[in-house]
N, C-alpha and C positions, 0 to 999 in steps of 0.2 A: 348525470355525468357518467359516461362509460369509462371503464378501466382498460387501458391499453398497456400491455407489458413493456413496450418500448417508449412509453411517454416520458418516463424519468430520464431516459437517455437524451431525448430531444430537449428537455428542459435543461439538463446539465450542459449540453452543447451550446445552447443559446446563452446561458449564464456565463459560460467560460469565454465566449466571444466578447461579452460586455466587460468582464472583469479583467481581461488581459491574461498574461501567463503567470502571474504571481501565485495564484492559488494552485495551479497545476504544478508549478515548480516546487511549491511547499509540499504537496502530496507526494511527488516523486522522491524528494529528499527524505521524507519520513519513511516511505516504503523501503528505500535503499538502506537506511540506517537499521531499520528493524530486520531486514533481510540479512544484512551483514552480521548482526548480533545473533540471529537464529542460526546462521551457517557456522559461526564461530562456536556456539554452544554445541551444535551437532557434531562438529569435528573434534572438539576438545573433550567431549564427554567420554570418548573412548580411551583417553589417557589416564583415567582415574586408577589409582592403585587399588588392587583387590587384596586385602589382608585376611582372606578367609582361611 
């Protein structure tokens, strides 16, 4: 069996077509929540008090 770098993409696309949009929506929501949390942490870390 030969290894093709884009084979996983084709498999994921065919599986997504069979499963519907449920899994895709779940992944998008998780990425959005993690992105918001990371952005909030990045923006709010500059407001720490420095008592040096």
